Residue, then its C-alpha position, 0 to 999 in steps of 0.5 A: m516505492l517497493a524498496i522503501m516499504p521494508m524500511i518503513l515496516a522496519i521503523k513502525p511496525q504498526f504502520r503495516e496495516n495502514l499501509n496495507f489498507l492504502i495499497k489495496k485501496f490504490l489497486k482497487n482504484t487503478n482496477k475500476k480505471e482499467t474497467k473503465 
């Protein structure tokens, strides 16, 4: 996944904000699961 990210950013720079939002949301979900 991390290796594919630069390719996506190179193709669609405007997609970066959405990608960061999804990553943050995913990390929050994983953190909640770990806490519980």
